[in-house]
Each structure stands twice: as structure tokens, then as C-alpha cells.
C-alpha positions in Angstrom: 7.9 -0.8 27.0 9.1 -1.8 23.9 6.9 -3.5 20.8 6.9 -7.0 20.2 6.9 -9.6 17.7 4.2 -11.6 18.6 4.8 -15.7 18.6 1.6 -16.0 16.5 3.7 -13.5 13.2 6.2 -16.2 13.3 3.2 -19.0 13.8 1.7 -17.6 10.5 5.0 -17.1 8.1 5.5 -20.9 9.5 2.0 -22.3 8.0 2.6 -19.9 4.9 5.9 -21.5 4.6 3.8 -25.2 4.4 1.1 -23.5 2.3 2.6 -21.4 -0.4 -0.3 -21.1 -2.6 -3.6 -18.5 -3.0 -6.3 -20.9 -2.0 -4.9 -20.8 1.7 -3.6 -16.9 1.7 -6.9 -15.9 0.7 -8.6 -18.3 3.3 -6.3 -17.1 6.2 -6.0 -12.9 5.0 -7.4 -11.7 8.6 -4.9 -13.8 9.8 -2.2 -12.2 7.8 -3.6 -8.8 8.2 -3.4 -9.1 11.8 0.6 -10.1 11.7 1.0 -7.3 9.4 -0.2 -4.8 11.6 1.6 -6.1 14.2 4.8 -5.9 12.3 3.9 -2.3 11.1 3.5 -0.9 15.0 7.2 -2.4 15.6 8.4 -0.7 12.4 7.3 2.4 13.4 8.7 2.1 16.4 12.2 1.0 14.9 11.5 4.0 12.7 10.7 6.8 15.4 13.9 5.7 17.3 16.0 5.9 14.5 15.1 9.4 13.6 16.6 9.9 17.0 19.9 9.0 15.9 19.7 9.5 11.8 18.3 11.4 8.9 15.7 9.3 7.1 13.2 9.7 4.6 10.8 6.6 5.1 7.9 8.5 5.8 6.4 5.4 8.0 6.7 1.9 9.3 4.0 0.7 6.8 6.1 2.3 4.1 9.3 0.6 4.9 7.6 -2.9 4.7 8.2 -4.8 1.4 5.3 -6.4 -0.2 4.7 -10.4 0.9 3.3 -10.9 -2.7 6.0 -12.6 -5.0 7.0 -11.2 -9.0 6.9 -14.8 -10.4 6.8 -13.7 -14.3 10.9 -14.1 -14.7 11.0 -16.5 -11.9 11.3 -20.3 -11.8 10.2 -20.7 -8.5 6.2 -19.5 -8.6 5.5 -19.8 -5.4 3.2 -16.5 -4.8 4.3 -15.3 -1.4 7.6 -14.5 0.6 7.2 -16.0 3.9 8.8 -13.2 5.9 7.7 -9.7 6.6 10.9 -7.4 5.4 11.7 -3.7 5.1 14.3 -1.0 4.8 14.6 2.8 5.9 16.2 4.8 3.4 19.0 7.9 4.7 18.5 11.1 3.2 20.2 11.0 -0.1 22.5 13.0 -1.4 23.9 13.8 1.7 23.8 10.8 3.6 24.3 7.1 2.1 23.5 3.4 2.9 20.4 2.0 4.2 18.8 -0.2 7.2 17.0 -3.6 6.7 15.6 -5.7 8.4 13.3 -9.6 8.1 12.0 -11.4 10.2 11.1 -15.1 9.4 11.0 -18.4 11.3 14.7 -19.6 11.5 16.5 -16.5 9.2 15.5 -13.2 11.0 18.4 -10.8 10.0 19.0 -6.9 10.8 21.4 -5.2 9.2 21.7 -2.9 6.2 24.4 -1.5 3.8 24.5 -1.1 -0.2 22.1 -3.2 -2.2 22.8 -2.6 -6.2 24.2 0.4 -6.1 24.3 2.5 -9.5 26.4 2.0 -12.3 27.9 5.7 -10.9 28.1 5.2 -7.7 29.4 1.9 -7.7 32.5 2.9 -10.4 33.0 5.9 -7.8 32.9 3.6 -4.8 35.5 1.0 -6.5 37.7 4.0 -7.4 37.6 5.6 -4.2 38.6 1.9 -2.4 41.4 1.3 -5.2 42.9 4.5 -4.0 42.6 4.5 -0.3 41.0 0.3 1.3 42.0 1.4 4.8 39.3 2.9 5.7 36.7 0.6 4.8 38.9 -2.5 6.0 39.2 -0.9 9.2 35.8 -1.0 10.0 35.2 -4.4 8.7 38.0 -5.5 10.6 36.7 -4.2 13.9 36.5 -6.3 16.3 33.2 -5.3 17.5 31.8 -5.1 14.0 32.9 -8.4 13.1 31.8 -10.1 16.4 28.2 -8.6 15.8 27.9 -8.5 11.3 30.9 -11.3 10.5 32.2 -10.9 6.9 30.8 -8.5 4.4 28.5 -9.5 2.1 26.7 -8.6 -1.2 27.1 -10.5 -4.9 30.6 -10.2 -6.9 32.0 -10.0 -9.7 34.4 -13.4 -10.7 37.6 -11.8 -11.5 38.5 -8.6 -11.6 36.0 -5.7 -12.8 36.4 -3.9 -16.0 39.3 -1.6 -15.5 40.5 -2.9 -12.4 43.7 -5.3 -12.1 42.9 -8.6 -10.9 46.0 -8.6 -9.1 45.5 -5.4 -7.3 45.9 -5.6 -3.7 42.0 -5.0 -2.7 40.5 -6.8 -5.6 38.8 -9.0 -2.7 36.8 -5.5 -2.0 36.7 -4.2 -5.7 34.8 -7.2 -6.5 31.4 -6.1 -4.7 28.6 -5.2 -6.4 26.6 -4.6 -3.6 27.8 -4.2 -0.2 26.1 -5.2 3.4 26.0 -7.3 6.8 23.4 -8.5 8.5 23.3 -9.6 12.6 21.4 -12.9 12.6 18.9 -13.9 15.5 17.2 -17.3 16.6 13.1 -17.1 16.7 13.3 -17.1 20.4 15.3 -14.2 20.9 13.2 -12.4 18.0 10.2 -13.5 20.2 11.7 -11.6 23.6 10.8 -7.8 24.1 14.7 -7.0 24.5 14.6 -8.2 20.7 13.4 -4.2 19.9 16.6 -2.8 21.8 18.7 -5.8 19.9 17.6 -4.3 16.1 18.5 -0.8 17.5 21.5 -1.4 19.3 22.3 -3.7 15.5 21.7 -0.4 13.2 23.6 2.1 15.0 27.0 -0.6 15.2 26.3 0.4 11.0 27.3 3.8 11.7 30.8 3.9 11.1 30.1 1.8 7.7 28.1 3.7 6.6 30.0 6.8 7.3 33.3 5.7 5.5 31.1 5.0 2.3 29.4 8.3 2.6 32.8 9.7 2.5 33.9 7.2 -0.6 30.4 8.4 -2.5 30.6 12.3 -1.9 33.7 12.9 -2.9 35.8 13.4 -5.9 39.5 11.7 -5.7 40.9 14.6 -4.3 38.7 14.3 -1.1 36.3 17.9 -2.8 32.8 17.4 -1.5 30.6 16.4 -5.2 27.4 17.7 -3.3 26.0 20.5 -4.0 
């Protein structure tokens, strides 16, 4: 039997969203820990399932999860908590690239992944590879099944053109990206069903063509030679 996200998890997150303050959270710490434990079970199961299909370096479901506590030091938003449970699974680098991501939140649950905030060297190589040959990436992004599941490519972009690239370049729409990822959105009633686990894994597996193209870009030079030791 597949693990499930309990209804109480969304009830807790909804209440936290309405009472995003330390006093309420401390009074309901036991409730938080109960729901956190349930999400760990779900994340552990997802990690175990994905390890049969991919090489992942994330050690456990617990370690995959992001903190619920917000860093408010440099933010205008001073609410102390993020009313969601989110996490990610990292592929084994440098041979494999890309990361799987999930976020469970009432009204805003997503499952997907990609390349968030690549370092400057990787971003430069990606752009050079795309500028030289964008066809493999476009083929994935324009695939009917891929678009049906994920919609359009997401990520922060520069406004005109990145340094060193002509704003009239035929691939400028892709070259503008600073991060590249896709998400599949789920309604609350879908998340709370037992079938959601299988749908989440199905969604992760659908990322592989995207990961394969991007990994090829990031592990070879512009002549197609491997740059991995």
C-alpha cells in the first residue's frame, strides 16, 4: 500500500498560514512534529522508489526536506514560517545533473524539478551549448506529453540578453533563463488520495528526457567531448 499525505497535514498548514507567528507554532509544536513525521514517511518512500530508476545522493526522506523556518533577516516578509512541506532529491554529480523537487501546500502543491540557480560556470556552458544547438532541448520542451504534464519552462530570466549573446539570437528565449525547471500542479483532493504517490513518481520519471539533454550539455564541451574525469 502506498503512503498518503494525511488530511491533517493540509489542515495544519492551513492553520499555520492563518496563524503565522511563533506563539501559535510553539503551542502546536506537537501537531507540527506529527505532520512532519508523516511527510518524512512519504518522502522516504518516494526516495526509495526513485532509487530504482536513478542514481541519487540524497541520504533519506528526512534529509530531503527543507526547513519550515524562514530566514527573515533580509526579507520584507517577516512571517517566521513557510506554510508548506517541501524537499528535493539530488542526482549523483558530476555524471548526472538535475534535481527532483516537491512542495505540499494547500492550493499550491507541485511536483517537478530541474536546474535551480546553476553556478556561473554551468550556466555559461549551458548557454553556449544552447546557442550552438538548441534543437535537443526544444524537442523535449515541445513534446506533446511533456507539455501536457508540465506546461511551459519556468525560471528567472534576464530582461534582454545575457552578456556575450546577441538579443536577436534565434535561441534568445532559452538563453535568457538563469534557472530552468518545470512543475506539475496538483489539486488538494488529488494530493490526499492514495494514487498521489504513483502520480508523483510518474511525474519525476517524466523529467528524465529533460535531465538527459541538460546532462549532455553540462558534461561535454562544444565539440561533444566529455569534460568529466
